[in-house]
C-alpha positions in Angstrom: -33.6 65.1 -34.6 -32.2 64.8 -38.3 -28.4 64.3 -38.3 -27.2 67.4 -39.5 -24.2 66.7 -42.3 -21.8 68.5 -44.5 -21.2 66.8 -48.0 -17.8 66.5 -49.5 -18.1 66.1 -53.3 -14.8 64.4 -54.6 -13.2 65.4 -57.9 -10.4 62.8 -57.5 -7.7 64.0 -55.7 -5.7 62.4 -53.2 -6.7 64.6 -49.8 -10.6 63.8 -49.7 -10.6 61.5 -46.9 -8.5 64.0 -44.8 -11.3 66.8 -45.7 -14.2 64.5 -44.2 -12.4 63.6 -41.4 -11.4 67.2 -40.5 -14.9 68.5 -40.8 -15.5 65.4 -38.2 -13.4 66.5 -36.3 -15.3 69.9 -35.5 -17.8 67.4 -34.5 -20.1 67.6 -37.8 -21.0 64.8 -39.3 -19.7 64.6 -42.9 -20.0 61.5 -46.1 -18.0 61.9 -49.0 -19.9 61.5 -52.7 -18.8 61.6 -56.4 -18.9 64.3 -58.3 -21.4 62.7 -60.5 -23.9 62.1 -58.1 -27.0 63.6 -59.0 -28.1 67.0 -57.7 -31.5 66.0 -56.8 -30.1 63.3 -54.5 -27.7 66.1 -53.4 -30.5 68.2 -52.1 -32.4 65.6 -50.7 -29.9 64.9 -48.3 -30.3 68.3 -47.3 -26.9 69.3 -46.4 -25.5 72.5 -44.1 -22.8 72.8 -46.2 -21.3 71.4 -49.2 -17.2 71.2 -49.7 -15.6 70.4 -53.4 -12.0 68.5 -52.9 -8.7 68.7 -55.0 -8.3 66.9 -57.9 -5.7 66.2 -61.0 -7.5 67.9 -63.6 -7.4 71.3 -65.0 -11.4 72.9 -65.2 -11.5 74.2 -68.6 -10.2 71.0 -70.6 -12.8 69.1 -72.0 -13.7 65.9 -69.8 -12.7 67.1 -66.9 -15.0 66.5 -63.4 -17.6 69.2 -63.3 -20.5 70.3 -61.9 -23.4 72.5 -62.5 -24.2 75.6 -62.2 -27.6 75.3 -60.4 -25.1 73.5 -57.5 -24.1 76.9 -56.1 -27.5 78.0 -56.4 -29.2 75.5 -53.6 -28.9 78.4 -51.3 -26.2 76.0 -49.0 -22.8 77.2 -48.7 -20.0 75.7 -50.7 -16.5 75.5 -50.1 -14.3 75.1 -52.9 -10.8 73.7 -52.4 -7.7 74.1 -55.1 -9.5 71.9 -58.3 -13.2 72.8 -56.4 -11.9 76.5 -56.3 -10.9 76.7 -59.5 -13.9 74.6 -60.8 -16.7 77.2 -58.8 -14.5 80.6 -60.5 -14.7 78.4 -64.0 -18.2 77.6 -63.7 -19.6 80.9 -62.1 -17.8 83.2 -64.8 -14.4 83.7 -63.7 -11.1 82.6 -65.4 -8.8 80.4 -64.6 -6.0 79.6 -66.8 -2.2 77.9 -66.4 0.0 79.2 -63.8 3.1 81.2 -65.0 4.5 80.0 -61.7 3.6 76.4 -60.5 3.3 76.4 -56.3 4.1 73.6 -54.7 4.7 73.3 -50.7 4.6 75.4 -48.0 3.4 79.3 -48.5 3.3 82.2 -46.8 -0.2 83.4 -47.3 -1.5 86.8 -46.6 -5.4 86.8 -45.4 -8.1 89.3 -45.4 -8.9 88.9 -41.6 -12.6 90.4 -42.2 -13.5 86.9 -43.9 -15.9 84.5 -42.1 -13.1 82.3 -43.2 -10.3 83.7 -41.6 -11.4 85.3 -38.1 -9.0 83.7 -35.8 -6.7 83.1 -38.2 -2.8 85.2 -38.4 -2.9 87.9 -41.2 0.3 85.9 -42.2 0.1 82.0 -41.9 1.6 79.3 -43.6 -0.8 77.0 -46.1 0.0 73.9 -48.2 0.0 74.9 -51.9 -0.1 72.2 -55.0 -1.5 73.8 -58.6 -0.5 74.1 -61.7 -3.3 76.3 -62.9 -4.4 79.4 -61.3 -8.0 81.8 -61.0 -6.5 84.5 -62.8 -10.0 86.7 -62.4 -12.6 86.0 -59.9 -16.3 85.7 -61.2 -18.6 88.5 -60.3 -19.5 89.1 -57.2 -16.4 87.6 -55.6 -13.5 89.6 -53.7 -10.3 88.2 -53.1 -9.7 87.4 -49.4 -6.0 86.1 -49.5 -3.0 86.4 -51.6 0.3 84.8 -51.6 3.7 86.4 -53.7 2.8 84.4 -56.9 -1.0 83.5 -56.5 -2.9 86.3 -56.8 -6.0 84.8 -56.0 -5.4 82.4 -52.9 -8.9 82.6 -51.6 -12.0 84.3 -52.5 -15.7 85.0 -51.6 -19.2 85.9 -52.5 -20.6 86.5 -48.8 -24.3 87.0 -49.8 -24.4 83.5 -51.6 -22.0 81.9 -48.9 -19.9 80.8 -51.7 -16.2 80.3 -50.9 -12.8 79.4 -52.6 -9.8 78.6 -51.4 -7.1 77.7 -53.7 -4.5 75.9 -50.8 -5.4 72.6 -48.8 -6.7 73.8 -45.2 -7.2 70.0 -44.6 -3.4 69.0 -45.2 -1.6 69.6 -41.4 1.4 71.4 -43.5 -1.5 74.4 -43.4 -0.7 75.6 -40.0 -4.3 77.6 -39.4 -6.4 74.5 -41.8 -8.3 73.5 -38.8 -9.2 76.6 -38.0 -10.2 77.8 -41.5 -12.8 74.6 -41.3 -14.2 75.2 -38.4 -14.8 78.9 -39.5 -16.5 77.1 -42.2 -18.7 74.4 -41.0 -19.2 75.5 -37.7 -19.5 79.8 -38.4 -20.6 79.6 -42.2 -22.7 76.8 -41.9 -23.9 77.4 -38.7 -23.6 73.5 -38.1 -24.0 72.8 -34.0 -21.4 70.4 -33.8 -23.3 67.7 -32.0 -21.5 64.5 -33.5 -19.7 62.9 -30.8 -18.8 59.4 -30.5 -21.4 58.4 -27.3 -24.2 59.7 -29.2 -23.3 57.8 -32.3 -22.8 54.7 -30.2 -26.2 55.1 -28.4 -28.1 55.4 -31.7 -26.4 52.8 -33.2 -27.3 50.1 -29.9 -30.6 51.6 -31.0 -30.7 50.9 -34.8 -28.8 47.5 -34.1 -31.6 46.4 -31.7 -34.7 47.6 -33.9 -33.1 45.7 -37.2 -32.3 42.2 -35.4 -35.4 42.0 -33.4 -34.9 38.3 -31.7 -32.7 37.2 -34.7 -29.3 35.2 -34.6 -26.6 37.3 -35.5 -23.1 35.8 -36.6 -19.5 37.7 -36.8 -16.5 36.4 -37.9 -13.5 37.8 -35.4 -10.0 37.9 -36.9 -8.9 40.0 -33.5 -8.0 43.4 -35.1 -9.2 46.6 -34.0 -11.9 46.6 -36.6 -13.7 43.3 -35.8 -13.2 43.1 -31.9 -14.8 47.1 -31.9 -17.8 45.5 -33.9 -18.4 42.9 -31.8 -17.9 45.0 -28.9 -20.7 46.9 -30.1 -23.2 44.3 -31.2 -23.0 42.3 -27.8 -23.5 45.4 -26.2 -26.7 45.4 -28.0 -27.8 42.5 -28.2 -25.8 40.0 -26.0 -26.3 36.1 -26.4 -27.9 36.7 -29.9 -24.7 37.4 -31.3 -22.1 34.6 -32.1 -18.9 35.5 -32.5 -16.5 33.1 -34.3 -12.8 33.5 -33.8 -10.4 31.6 -36.3 -7.0 31.4 -35.2 -5.3 30.5 -37.9 -2.1 30.0 -36.6 -0.7 33.2 -38.1 -1.2 35.6 -35.3 1.4 37.5 -33.2 2.7 36.4 -29.6 -0.1 35.5 -27.5 -2.8 37.4 -29.4 -5.4 34.7 -30.0 -5.5 33.9 -26.2 -5.5 38.2 -25.8 -8.8 38.5 -28.0 -10.7 35.2 -26.3 -9.9 37.1 -22.7 -11.6 39.6 -23.9 -14.6 38.1 -25.6 -15.0 35.7 -22.4 -14.3 38.4 -19.7 -15.9 41.9 -21.0 -18.9 40.6 -23.1 -21.9 38.6 -22.7 -21.7 36.9 -26.4 -21.2 33.8 -27.8 -17.7 33.2 -28.3 -16.0 30.2 -30.3 -12.2 29.9 -31.0 -11.4 27.3 -33.8 -7.9 26.8 -33.8 -6.8 25.9 -37.3 -3.1 26.4 -37.3 -2.5 23.0 -39.0 -4.9 23.4 -41.7 -3.4 26.6 -42.7 0.4 25.6 -42.5 -0.4 22.2 -44.6 -2.1 24.7 -47.5 0.7 26.8 -47.4 3.1 24.2 -47.8 5.9 25.3 -50.7 4.1 28.5 -51.6 6.1 31.8 -51.9 4.2 34.5 -53.8 2.2 36.9 -51.1 -0.6 37.5 -53.6 -1.1 33.7 -53.8 -0.5 33.5 -49.9 -3.3 35.9 -49.7 -5.8 34.1 -51.8 -5.2 30.9 -50.0 -5.1 32.5 -46.5 -8.4 34.2 -47.0 -10.0 31.2 -48.8 -9.1 29.1 -46.1 -10.2 31.6 -43.3 -13.6 31.3 -45.2 -13.8 27.9 -45.4 -13.1 27.3 -41.6 -16.1 29.9 -41.0 -18.2 28.3 -42.5 -17.6 24.4 -41.2 -18.3 26.3 -37.7 -21.2 28.5 -39.5 -22.7 24.7 -40.5 -22.7 23.7 -36.9 -24.8 27.1 -35.7 -27.5 26.4 -38.7 -29.3 29.4 -39.8 -28.5 32.8 -38.8 -30.4 36.2 -39.5 -27.5 38.4 -39.7 -23.8 38.2 -40.6 -21.8 41.1 -39.1 -18.5 42.9 -41.0 -16.1 45.1 -39.8 -16.0 47.2 -42.7 -15.1 50.6 -42.2 -15.1 54.0 -44.1 -11.7 53.8 -46.1 -12.3 50.3 -47.3 -16.0 51.7 -49.0 -14.0 54.4 -50.2 -11.0 52.4 -51.5 -13.0 50.1 -53.0 -14.1 52.9 -55.3 -16.4 55.8 -55.4 -16.0 55.4 -58.9 -13.1 58.2 -58.9 -10.2 58.2 -56.9 -8.3 55.1 -58.1 -9.2 51.7 -56.1 -6.1 51.0 -54.3 -6.5 47.4 -53.3 -9.2 45.2 -53.0 -10.7 45.0 -49.6 -11.0 41.6 -47.8 -14.0 43.4 -46.6 -15.7 44.4 -49.1 -17.4 41.8 -51.3 -16.4 38.4 -51.6 -18.7 37.0 -48.7 -19.0 33.3 -47.7 -21.9 31.4 -49.5 -22.2 29.2 -47.6 -23.7 30.7 -44.5 -27.0 31.2 -44.5 -28.3 34.6 -44.0 -30.7 36.9 -44.7 -28.9 40.5 -44.6 -25.8 41.9 -43.7 -24.7 44.3 -40.9 -22.0 46.9 -41.4 -22.1 49.0 -37.9 -18.5 50.6 -38.8 -18.7 51.5 -42.5 -19.3 55.3 -41.7 -16.5 55.4 -39.3 -12.3 56.3 -39.7 -10.4 54.2 -38.4 -9.4 57.4 -35.5 -13.0 56.9 -34.8 -13.4 52.9 -34.4 -10.8 53.3 -31.9 -12.7 56.3 -30.2 -15.9 53.6 -30.7 -13.7 50.9 -28.8 -12.5 53.4 -25.9 -16.3 54.4 -25.3 -17.4 50.8 -25.3 -14.5 49.9 -22.7 -12.6 47.9 -24.4 -8.9 47.9 -23.3 -5.9 49.4 -24.3 -4.5 47.2 -26.0 -7.3 45.9 -28.1 -7.8 49.5 -29.1 -4.9 50.7 -30.1 -3.5 47.2 -30.9 -0.9 47.3 -34.1 -2.6 47.3 -37.5 -2.9 43.9 -38.7 -3.4 42.4 -42.2 -6.3 39.4 -42.5 -3.4 37.0 -43.5 -1.4 37.7 -40.6 2.4 36.8 -40.4 1.8 34.9 -43.5 2.7 37.9 -45.4 5.1 39.2 -42.9 7.5 35.7 -43.8 9.1 36.2 -46.8 9.3 32.9 -48.8 7.5 29.6 -47.7 5.5 30.0 -44.5 7.0 27.1 -41.7 6.7 26.8 -38.1 9.9 27.4 -37.1 10.2 31.1 -39.2 6.8 31.8 -37.5 8.0 31.3 -34.0 11.4 33.4 -34.8 9.2 36.4 -36.4 6.6 36.4 -33.2 9.4 36.5 -31.2 11.5 39.5 -32.8 8.1 41.3 -33.4 7.3 40.8 -29.5 10.8 42.4 -28.7 10.6 45.0 -31.0 7.0 46.0 -30.1 8.1 45.8 -26.2 11.0 48.3 -27.2 8.9 50.6 -29.0 6.4 50.6 -26.0 9.3 51.1 -23.3 10.4 54.2 -25.1 6.8 55.5 -24.9 6.7 55.7 -28.6 3.6 53.3 -29.1 1.3 55.9 -29.8 3.7 58.5 -31.8 4.6 55.7 -34.7 1.4 54.3 -36.1 2.7 50.9 -37.9 5.9 49.2 -36.9 6.6 45.7 -37.1 9.1 42.7 -38.2 9.6 40.9 -41.2 11.3 37.5 -41.7 13.3 38.0 -45.0 14.6 35.0 -47.0 17.9 35.7 -46.8 20.1 33.9 -44.6 23.4 35.5 -43.2 26.5 34.8 -40.9 27.0 36.3 -37.8 28.7 35.2 -35.2 27.8 34.1 -31.6 30.0 33.3 -28.5 33.0 31.9 -30.4 31.3 30.0 -33.0 29.6 30.9 -36.4 25.8 31.1 -37.0 23.7 30.8 -40.1 20.8 32.5 -39.7 17.7 34.3 -41.2 17.6 38.3 -41.3 15.1 40.1 -39.3 13.6 43.4 -41.2 12.1 46.2 -38.8 9.9 48.6 -40.0 8.0 51.8 -38.7 5.7 54.3 -40.6 3.9 57.3 -39.0 0.7 58.3 -40.9 -2.4 59.8 -39.8 -5.0 58.3 -41.9 -3.7 55.0 -42.7 -3.5 56.3 -46.4 -1.0 58.2 -47.2 
């Protein structure tokens, strides 16, 4: 059976990954493509529905991202959000212009409950608006199904062609019934069955890996983070001893972390596990270096060197595994949303490792889905729910030069901070929290004496998608 899917077409808006995630929360598989993607390619994917995202431009200006009229004639339901809604109206003969009143933020909206988009939605609902332009006149064949005090067309539909336009952002949490609206579109209008579930995805992926690998040898660089641990779990479940995991312990991990990783991979999985303790090698390379970008580069480079040394001992392998996830793929550039940072997972592969092909079993998953997969595979919570941790580890949480004493202080401080968050029952509410050792020394008092020691900074953030 072919996997049913909905396609999100990216016009450069900041919430586009959220749109895809919300669709997947309706148990419908979804992928993001640039608006420059050829129409024939979109048609060939045979989508059950198409969603056009927001974007920062004005659709009537020269050079603004656009789409052809044919997109709306494929016989596939289309939902335009914000910029996507304006573009749909503009292309199909409606009118979009600068709004007399700019709407931004939570806005009370009145919806027509007879619309398929708004069944089960309250007549008066709060939505998130963010636009300078507005639809001043709907395209022929459309009727208005929602409005606000300042926005005459908050939503419009053409039911005979299954075209829907929403001026606000149903994908963000501030739109109170947004998930319901998207559910109404993908499950109701598009008629998706909602069969995309993690257990089935894991089974299928395991089957695909077995077919692809055959009797080949597979090598995986394990950092001990969530992504690489889940990738390792998935592969050892699929191919057992054909997999070798090389865990490079660069001495920049948190307290007891190396031992925890080793315990899981020795105890839970039937693969070959090699731990390389290379702490001293990394510290000597970092001596005297204070610039964070330079530290990242040195650590990344050295990580690959150590990995290569181990790979040479193993000899020829057929496949190399990477824990690339969907945001890495998107952040490294679909071609439109600004490239945010270069990811160590995308590109920059060790040249010495002699392998035929790359396997990236998680490249279609968002972070929360990777965690779901980890749980599905039976990985312990302390691995699945561990804090997101940068590749260079504590190396970039030590401000200034990295030394063994600073690392020691930081490991202890970080462990105490994490333990306190856990004791307060907040470890799932705060998405990322950690300690940083600064380069500032300050005077304190301990007992009767004065002390002169480093200042520790504590940081906690909440985010649902690790992007915003």
